[in-house]
C-alpha positions in Angstrom: 59.8 -22.3 15.6 61.6 -19.0 16.3 62.5 -18.1 12.7 58.9 -18.7 11.6 57.8 -16.2 14.2 60.1 -13.6 12.8 59.6 -14.1 9.1 56.1 -12.6 8.9 57.1 -9.6 11.0 60.0 -8.9 8.8 58.0 -9.1 5.6 55.3 -6.9 7.1 57.9 -4.3 8.0 59.2 -4.2 4.4 55.7 -3.8 3.2 55.1 -0.9 5.6 58.3 0.8 4.5 57.4 0.7 0.8 56.2 4.1 -0.6 52.5 4.1 -1.3 51.2 5.3 -4.6 49.5 8.7 -4.2 46.6 9.4 -6.5 47.1 13.2 -6.1 49.9 12.9 -8.7 47.5 11.4 -11.2 45.1 14.3 -10.6 47.8 16.8 -11.1 48.9 15.2 -14.4 45.3 15.2 -15.7 44.8 18.9 -14.8 48.0 19.8 -16.5 47.0 18.1 -19.7 43.6 19.7 -19.7 45.2 23.1 -19.1 47.6 22.5 -22.0 44.8 21.6 -24.4 42.9 24.7 -23.3 45.7 27.1 -24.0 46.5 25.3 -27.3 42.9 25.6 -28.4 42.8 29.2 -27.4 45.8 30.1 -29.6 44.0 28.8 -32.7 40.8 30.8 -32.1 42.3 34.3 -31.7 39.7 37.0 -32.6 39.5 40.7 -33.4 36.6 43.1 -33.8 36.4 46.0 -36.4 33.8 48.4 -37.7 31.8 47.8 -40.9 33.8 50.4 -42.9 37.1 48.7 -42.2 35.5 45.4 -43.1 34.5 46.9 -46.5 38.1 48.2 -46.9 39.5 44.7 -46.2 37.1 43.2 -48.8 37.8 45.8 -51.4 41.5 45.2 -51.0 41.1 41.5 -51.5 42.2 40.4 -48.0 39.1 38.4 -47.1 38.8 34.7 -47.9 35.5 33.7 -46.3 32.5 35.6 -44.8 29.8 34.2 -42.5 26.7 36.2 -41.8 24.3 35.6 -38.9 20.7 36.3 -38.3 21.5 39.0 -35.7 23.4 41.0 -38.4 26.8 40.0 -36.9 29.5 39.0 -39.4 32.6 36.8 -39.0 35.2 36.8 -41.8 38.5 35.1 -42.3 41.6 36.5 -43.9 43.8 35.0 -46.5 46.9 33.5 -44.9 49.4 35.9 -46.5 47.5 38.9 -45.1 47.2 37.6 -41.5 50.4 39.1 -40.3 49.6 42.4 -42.0 46.3 42.9 -40.2 47.2 41.4 -36.8 50.7 42.7 -36.7 52.0 39.3 -35.5 53.3 36.2 -37.1 50.7 33.6 -38.2 52.3 31.1 -35.8 51.3 33.3 -32.8 47.8 34.2 -33.8 46.8 30.8 -35.1 45.9 29.4 -38.5 42.4 30.8 -38.8 42.0 33.9 -36.7 38.5 35.4 -36.7 37.5 39.0 -37.3 34.0 40.1 -36.4 31.9 43.2 -37.3 28.3 44.4 -37.4 26.5 44.8 -40.7 23.6 47.2 -41.2 21.5 44.3 -42.3 21.8 40.9 -44.0 20.4 42.4 -47.3 22.9 45.2 -47.4 25.7 42.7 -46.7 24.6 40.4 -49.4 24.2 43.3 -51.9 27.7 44.6 -51.1 29.4 41.1 -51.5 27.6 40.5 -54.8 28.9 43.8 -56.1 32.4 42.9 -55.0 32.2 39.5 -56.8 31.1 41.2 -60.0 34.0 43.6 -59.8 36.4 40.7 -59.2 35.1 38.9 -62.3 35.4 42.2 -64.4 38.9 42.9 -63.2 40.1 39.3 -62.9 43.8 40.0 -63.0 43.7 42.5 -60.1 44.3 41.2 -56.6 41.4 43.2 -55.2 37.7 42.7 -54.4 36.2 39.5 -53.1 36.1 36.1 -54.7 35.7 33.9 -51.5 32.8 32.0 -50.1 29.7 33.5 -48.4 27.4 31.6 -46.0 24.5 32.7 -43.8 23.9 30.8 -40.5 21.8 31.0 -37.4 23.5 32.5 -34.4 24.7 29.7 -32.0 23.8 29.8 -28.3 27.2 29.0 -26.7 25.8 29.1 -23.1 23.3 26.4 -24.0 26.1 24.4 -25.7 28.1 24.5 -22.5 25.2 23.5 -20.4 24.1 20.6 -22.5 27.5 19.3 -23.8 30.3 20.4 -21.4 28.7 20.2 -18.0 27.7 16.5 -18.2 31.3 15.7 -19.0 32.5 17.9 -16.1 30.0 16.1 -13.8 31.2 12.6 -14.9 34.8 13.7 -14.4 34.0 15.0 -11.0 32.3 11.8 -10.1 35.2 9.8 -11.3 37.6 11.9 -9.1 35.3 11.4 -6.1 35.1 7.6 -6.6 38.9 7.4 -7.1 39.5 9.4 -4.0 37.2 7.2 -1.9 38.9 4.1 -3.3 42.3 5.7 -2.5 41.2 6.3 1.1 39.9 2.7 1.2 43.2 1.3 -0.1 45.2 3.2 2.4 43.2 1.9 5.3 41.2 5.1 5.9 38.0 4.9 7.9 34.6 6.3 7.0 31.5 5.0 5.4 30.7 4.5 1.7 30.1 1.5 -0.5 33.8 0.8 -0.7 34.3 0.7 3.1 31.2 -1.3 4.0 33.2 -4.5 4.2 36.2 -3.0 6.1 36.8 -3.4 9.8 35.6 -0.6 12.1 38.3 -1.4 14.7 40.0 1.6 16.3 43.7 1.3 16.4 45.6 2.5 19.5 49.4 2.5 19.3 52.2 4.3 21.2 51.8 7.3 18.9 48.1 8.1 19.3 46.8 6.6 22.5 46.7 7.7 26.1 48.7 5.1 27.8 46.8 3.0 30.4 48.8 0.8 32.7 48.0 -1.6 35.6 48.5 1.4 38.0 45.3 2.8 36.6 43.4 -0.4 37.4 42.6 -0.6 41.1 41.6 -3.9 42.7 41.1 -7.0 40.5 44.2 -8.5 41.9 43.4 -12.0 40.7 42.3 -10.9 37.2 45.5 -8.7 36.8 47.6 -11.6 37.8 46.2 -13.7 35.0 46.4 -11.0 32.3 50.0 -10.1 33.3 51.0 -13.4 31.8 49.6 -12.2 28.5 51.9 -9.2 28.8 54.8 -11.5 29.4 53.8 -13.5 26.3 54.1 -10.4 24.1 57.2 -9.1 25.7 59.2 -12.3 25.9 57.6 -15.0 23.8 60.9 -17.1 23.7 60.6 -17.6 27.4 57.6 -19.8 26.9 58.2 -21.1 23.4 61.6 -22.5 24.3 60.0 -24.9 26.6 57.6 -26.1 23.9 54.6 -24.1 25.1 52.3 -22.1 22.8 51.1 -18.6 23.4 47.4 -18.5 24.2 45.3 -17.3 21.3 42.6 -15.7 23.4 41.3 -14.7 26.8 37.7 -14.0 27.7 37.0 -11.4 30.4 33.7 -12.4 32.2 32.0 -10.3 34.8 29.1 -8.0 35.7 28.8 -4.6 34.0 31.1 -1.8 35.2 33.7 -4.0 36.8 36.5 -2.8 34.6 36.8 -5.4 31.8 37.5 -2.9 29.1 39.9 -0.9 31.3 41.8 -4.1 32.1 42.2 -4.9 28.4 43.5 -1.5 27.6 46.0 -1.8 30.5 47.3 -5.0 29.0 47.9 -3.2 25.7 49.6 -0.3 27.6 51.9 -2.6 29.5 52.8 -4.7 26.5 53.4 -1.6 24.4 51.9 -3.1 21.3 49.2 -2.0 18.8 45.7 -2.5 20.3 42.6 -2.9 18.1 39.4 -2.1 19.9 35.9 -2.6 18.6 32.5 -3.8 19.8 30.7 -7.0 18.8 27.9 -5.0 17.2 30.4 -3.4 14.7 30.4 -6.7 12.8 26.6 -6.6 12.3 25.3 -4.8 9.2 22.2 -4.9 7.1 24.2 -6.1 4.1 24.7 -9.8 3.6 28.3 -11.0 4.1 29.5 -7.7 5.6 30.1 -9.2 9.0 32.3 -12.0 7.7 34.2 -9.5 5.5 34.9 -7.3 8.5 36.2 -10.2 10.5 38.6 -11.1 7.6 39.8 -7.5 7.3 40.3 -7.2 11.1 42.5 -10.2 11.2 44.4 -9.1 8.1 45.2 -5.8 9.7 46.1 -7.5 13.0 48.6 -9.8 11.2 50.2 -6.9 9.6 50.6 -5.2 12.9 51.7 -8.3 14.8 52.5 -8.7 17.6 49.3 -7.0 18.7 46.1 -7.4 20.7 42.5 -7.4 19.3 39.9 -6.5 21.9 36.2 -7.3 21.1 33.9 -5.7 23.7 30.4 -7.2 24.2 31.2 -10.3 22.1 27.8 -11.8 22.9 26.4 -9.5 20.2 28.0 -11.7 17.5 29.0 -14.8 19.5 25.6 -16.1 20.6 24.9 -19.8 20.3 23.9 -20.8 16.8 20.6 -22.3 15.9 18.7 -21.0 18.9 17.1 -17.9 17.4 13.6 -18.8 16.1 13.3 -15.5 14.1 16.0 -16.6 11.6 17.1 -19.7 9.8 20.4 -21.5 10.3 22.1 -19.3 7.6 21.5 -15.8 9.0 24.1 -13.1 8.9 25.0 -13.3 12.5 25.8 -17.0 12.3 27.9 -16.4 9.1 29.9 -13.8 11.0 30.4 -16.1 14.0 31.5 -18.9 11.6 34.1 -16.6 10.1 35.3 -15.5 13.5 35.7 -19.2 14.6 37.7 -19.9 11.4 40.0 -16.9 11.9 40.6 -17.7 15.5 41.4 -21.4 14.8 41.9 -21.7 11.1 44.6 -23.6 9.2 47.1 -20.8 9.4 49.0 -19.4 12.4 48.0 -16.1 13.9 51.4 -15.6 15.4 51.7 -12.6 17.7 47.9 -11.9 17.6 46.1 -12.3 20.9 42.3 -12.0 21.1 40.8 -10.4 24.2 37.0 -10.3 24.6 34.6 -9.1 27.2 31.0 -10.1 28.0 28.6 -10.2 30.9 26.5 -12.9 29.2 28.9 -15.8 28.9 25.9 -18.2 29.3 24.6 -17.3 25.8 27.9 -17.7 23.9 28.5 -20.5 21.5 30.3 -23.5 22.9 32.7 -23.6 19.9 33.8 -20.1 20.8 34.6 -21.0 24.3 36.6 -24.2 23.7 40.4 -24.4 24.2 42.3 -23.2 21.2 40.2 -20.2 20.7 39.6 -18.6 24.1 42.1 -20.6 26.0 41.3 -19.1 29.3 38.4 -17.3 31.0 39.2 -14.5 33.4 36.5 -13.7 35.9 36.2 -10.0 36.9 33.9 -9.9 39.9 32.5 -7.0 41.9 35.1 -5.6 44.2 35.3 -6.5 47.9 36.0 -4.1 50.8 39.7 -3.8 50.2 39.4 -3.5 46.5 36.8 -0.8 46.9 39.4 1.2 49.0 41.9 0.9 46.1 39.3 2.0 43.6 38.3 5.0 45.7 42.0 5.9 45.9 42.3 5.9 42.1 39.2 8.0 41.5 39.9 10.5 44.3 43.3 11.4 42.8 42.0 14.4 40.7 39.4 15.5 43.3 40.2 18.0 46.0 38.9 16.3 49.1 38.6 17.6 52.6 40.4 16.2 55.7 37.2 14.6 57.0 36.9 12.2 54.1 37.6 8.6 55.2 38.2 6.2 52.4 37.7 3.2 54.6 34.3 4.5 55.7 33.4 5.2 52.0 34.3 1.6 51.1 32.1 0.2 53.9 29.2 2.4 52.8 29.2 1.1 49.3 28.8 -2.7 49.4 28.0 -4.2 46.0 29.2 -1.2 44.1 31.2 -1.8 40.9 34.2 0.2 39.8 31.9 2.3 37.5 29.5 3.0 40.4 32.4 4.2 42.6 33.6 6.5 39.8 30.1 7.9 39.5 30.0 8.5 43.3 33.2 10.4 43.3 32.1 12.5 40.3 28.7 13.2 41.8 30.2 14.2 45.1 32.4 16.8 43.3 29.4 18.1 41.4 27.4 18.5 44.6 30.3 20.3 46.4 30.7 22.6 43.4 26.9 23.3 43.4 27.2 24.8 46.9 30.4 26.7 46.2 32.7 24.7 48.3 36.5 24.7 48.0 36.8 21.0 48.5 34.7 17.9 48.7 33.6 16.9 52.2 32.3 13.6 53.7 28.7 14.8 53.6 29.0 15.4 49.9 30.0 11.8 49.3 27.1 10.6 51.5 24.7 12.8 49.5 26.2 11.4 46.3 25.5 7.8 47.3 22.0 8.8 48.3 21.5 10.5 44.9 22.8 7.5 42.9 21.1 4.7 44.9 17.8 6.4 45.9 17.3 9.0 43.2 16.7 12.7 43.5 15.2 13.9 46.8 11.7 15.5 46.3 11.0 17.5 49.4 8.2 19.5 47.7 6.2 16.5 46.7 2.7 16.9 48.2 1.6 14.1 50.6 -1.4 14.1 52.9 -1.2 13.5 56.6 -2.8 10.2 56.2 -0.3 9.2 53.5 2.6 10.3 55.8 1.2 8.1 58.6 0.9 5.1 56.3 4.4 5.6 54.9 5.9 6.0 58.4 4.2 2.8 59.7 5.4 1.0 56.5 9.0 2.0 56.8 9.0 1.5 60.6 7.9 -2.1 59.9 10.9 -2.7 57.8 13.2 -1.1 60.3 11.8 -3.1 63.2 12.2 -6.5 61.5 15.6 -5.7 60.1 16.8 -4.9 63.7 15.2 -7.9 65.4 15.9 -10.7 62.8 19.3 -12.4 63.0 20.1 -12.7 59.3 18.3 -9.7 58.0 20.5 -6.9 56.7 21.1 -4.3 59.4 19.4 -1.0 59.0 21.5 2.2 58.5 18.9 4.8 57.7 15.2 5.1 56.9 13.3 8.1 55.5 9.8 9.1 54.5 11.1 12.0 52.3 10.2 11.0 48.7 13.2 10.0 46.5 12.8 9.2 42.8 9.6 7.2 42.4 9.5 6.0 46.0 7.6 7.8 48.8 9.8 6.2 51.4 13.1 4.3 51.5 15.3 2.4 53.9 19.1 1.8 53.6 20.6 -1.4 54.7 24.1 -2.8 55.1 24.2 -6.3 53.5 26.8 -8.7 54.6 29.4 -9.5 52.0 29.2 -13.3 51.8 29.9 -15.9 49.1 27.0 -18.3 49.9 23.6 -17.7 51.4 21.7 -20.2 53.5 18.0 -20.8 53.5 17.6 -19.2 56.9 19.3 -16.0 55.7 17.0 -15.8 52.7 13.9 -16.4 54.8 14.9 -13.6 57.3 15.5 -11.2 54.4 12.1 -12.1 52.9 10.4 -11.6 56.3 12.0 -8.2 56.7 10.9 -7.2 53.2 7.3 -8.1 54.0 7.5 -6.0 57.2 6.0 -2.9 55.5 2.9 -4.6 54.2 2.5 -6.6 57.5 2.7 -3.3 59.6 0.0 -1.6 57.4 -2.3 -4.6 57.8 -1.7 -5.0 61.5 -1.7 -1.4 62.7 -3.9 0.4 60.1 -6.3 -2.4 59.3 -5.8 -1.8 55.6 -3.2 -2.4 52.9 -2.0 -0.1 50.1 -0.1 0.0 46.8 3.1 1.0 48.7 4.3 -2.6 49.0 4.3 -3.4 45.3 8.0 -3.4 45.0 8.4 -5.5 48.1 5.9 -8.1 46.8 7.7 -8.3 43.5 11.1 -8.9 45.1 9.7 -11.5 47.6 7.9 -13.4 44.9 11.0 -13.6 42.7 13.1 -14.7 45.6 10.7 -17.4 46.7 10.4 -18.7 43.1 14.2 -18.8 42.8 14.6 -20.7 46.1 12.0 -23.3 45.0 12.7 -23.7 41.3 16.4 -23.1 41.1 17.9 -23.8 44.5 15.8 -26.8 45.5 14.8 -25.3 48.9 11.2 -26.7 48.9 9.8 -29.5 51.1 7.8 -31.0 48.2 10.4 -30.4 45.5 13.7 -30.8 47.3 17.1 -31.0 45.6 15.7 -30.1 42.1 16.8 -27.4 39.8 14.7 -26.4 36.8 17.1 -23.7 35.5 17.6 -23.5 31.7 19.7 -21.0 29.8 17.8 -21.5 26.5 17.0 -17.9 25.8 14.4 -18.6 23.1 12.8 -21.7 24.6 9.0 -21.5 24.8 8.5 -24.7 26.8 9.0 -25.1 30.6 11.4 -27.7 31.8 8.8 -29.2 34.1 5.2 -30.5 33.7 2.0 -28.7 34.4 1.5 -30.7 37.6 4.9 -29.6 38.8 4.0 -26.0 37.9 1.0 -26.3 40.2 3.2 -27.6 43.0 5.6 -24.7 42.5 2.8 -22.2 42.7 1.5 -23.8 45.9 5.0 -23.8 47.4 5.7 -20.2 46.6 2.4 -19.1 48.1 3.1 -21.2 51.2 6.6 -19.8 51.7 5.5 -16.2 51.3 2.5 -16.6 53.5 4.6 -18.2 56.3 7.0 -15.3 56.3 4.2 -12.8 56.2 2.5 -14.4 59.3 5.9 -14.5 61.0 6.4 -10.7 60.3 3.0 -9.9 61.8 3.8 -12.0 64.8 7.1 -10.2 65.5 5.5 -6.8 65.0 2.7 -7.7 67.4 5.2 -8.5 70.1 6.9 -5.2 69.5 3.8 -3.1 69.0 4.7 -0.3 71.4 8.3 0.1 70.2 7.1 0.0 66.6 4.6 2.9 67.3 7.4 4.9 69.0 9.7 4.4 66.0 6.9 5.4 63.6 6.1 8.5 65.5 9.8 9.5 65.6 10.0 8.9 61.9 7.0 11.2 61.3 8.5 14.0 63.3 12.1 13.8 62.1 11.4 12.4 58.6 14.9 10.8 58.6 16.2 8.5 61.4 19.4 6.5 61.7 20.5 3.3 63.2 21.4 5.0 66.5 17.7 6.1 66.8 16.5 2.5 66.3 19.1 1.4 68.9 17.8 3.9 71.4 14.3 2.4 71.1 15.0 -1.4 70.7 18.4 -1.5 72.5 21.6 -2.9 71.0 21.3 -5.4 68.2 21.9 -8.9 69.4 23.8 -9.8 66.2 26.8 -7.6 65.6 28.0 -6.3 62.3 31.5 -4.8 62.1 30.7 -2.4 59.3 27.5 -1.3 61.1 29.5 -0.5 64.3 32.1 1.5 62.5 29.4 3.6 60.7 27.4 4.2 63.9 30.6 5.2 65.8 31.3 7.7 63.0 27.8 9.0 63.2 28.1 9.5 67.0 31.4 11.3 66.5 29.7 13.7 64.1 26.9 14.4 66.5 29.4 15.0 69.3 31.3 17.4 67.1 28.1 19.2 66.2 27.2 19.6 69.9 30.7 20.9 70.8 30.5 23.5 68.0 27.1 24.7 69.4 28.5 24.9 72.9 31.4 26.9 71.7 29.0 29.4 70.1 27.0 29.6 73.3 23.8 28.3 71.7 21.2 26.5 73.8 18.6 23.9 73.0 18.5 20.3 72.0 20.5 19.2 68.9 18.3 17.6 66.3 19.8 15.7 63.4 19.7 17.6 60.2 17.2 16.2 57.7 19.8 16.5 55.0 22.5 14.8 57.0 22.3 11.4 55.4 24.6 8.5 55.7 23.4 6.3 52.7 24.0 2.7 52.5 22.9 -0.1 50.1 19.2 0.7 49.7 16.2 -1.5 49.7 13.7 0.8 47.8 10.0 0.9 48.6 7.8 2.0 45.8 5.0 3.8 47.6 
């Protein structure tokens, strides 16, 4: 078992150490040959220009062997071999075999008359080595520029194209990236190794204790495989990271590669998809070929659901589409008949329900690692990591920040820290304060504050009553999420908003869902009860309530007429409902009944607290932003305690006391009013007014 694991690695190392053929040497040889031919050809065509009198002297002396006349009165003549050295002053081996001498004749007629006379004299004095007895020809002057354009340039173009194609093939053969027809079937995986990557370790991954514990075993597999193979075990071929977006699946995979100190191939599932048929399968083959050469290594495929969706469920294509061919090749490579020793596949997705079952079976992805949203303690750790490079003030409390951000993912927390730093820099601060983090959470969750948005007095009254209805019910209902802050200042697309602090629980009961539904309907109920009219401001509330009621009845079996039934189906392209038309009618009736019951319940509770609701709405209109302590002052202490709510309210009271103390030190008089911009944001339930 052990020798087999070492054999491929040794062969691969030998292949990597072999010198690679460089096409640049071939290009150099070709250029040298062409240059040699050019200079050799140039030596055989040496030329010289003389005047017409000297030409006549050469002819009269019998030096000329051949004369060529052109239509532009130019003349080329060639010497007899024994007189070449005499005229050029060089040996014939240096000037070439047929050097050319040119001159300009007065006219073609005079040239012809002169040469005829010289021929007659040669015939008369035959024994004398003088006069002219060679050949005479008259030709049309050649256009050498045109010859070059029509004859030479096409050849140069073809040679250039050949060089370009060979260079592209050379880059392709050496594993170079880039596009082109020769690279279309090659893998687009980005290789990170110890020479060219920024090392990421488990210290850079905060939280995720359970997930890190599982992937640490993968690191041990790559570091000490004999520890496991000696007992007869096999190294897992793959691990699938499953979790919501932004929870750190990709970062966790890079940390595995950093800890194991092995090559790390990273690519996305969409990199396999191409418009050309067969390209996806070719890229899969090339990826695993490269991985085997670099073994031991890790191959990470992000968003694998782009290529690993269940086969045969897409109605737009047949059973032989490109995506399915790519998936089939991926399944073959991960399982196959050969051994992918030392190659571990990591993949990440937030849509595990749509993946093909063959991809999830043991032997391909041997284990699924769930990466969930961080809890309170994990959020503290994540804040600690992202606050390292930020200059924070002394008033920043990481524990308070973690409590203010329930349901935030690691990416959300990173965004909060960055946004807080940008807000502090915008106002020219030297460090990031607690208020900057609060404003950052408000900005991310609620959107940009729009103080200059024009609203009429009637709209402000309607918004205040609407938001006060939410605040009243959330304070009086046992299982409703406790209120943190409510505002009628427009943010994003909403004209008013309320922030809540939801309990972090693993299961939710029917009573808890009904209380949340009742609190959500509090805005519409308050408008109907105290204004006698309803508006479009509750559209977002109604949408959430309808979806929640439908889920409770159809998926969770929380209906009196349809108890203990779940009609959930994960068939993405299914056009048929998993229940009959009669059942659909019952579902509609049950949804209406559940929503109407909670709506009537909300109106009943608001009627009992009419005076306190009016006081809260008036306070909201005057201050525009109120906090949980203001609601507590009107309604009294909340019967049902929340640890996180108490901590945040105590912190708010401490801030107010500090503000009062600072005013007393400065000698200022008057009541202290909370600043409109002083906002402690929490998980927001947005109201689209």
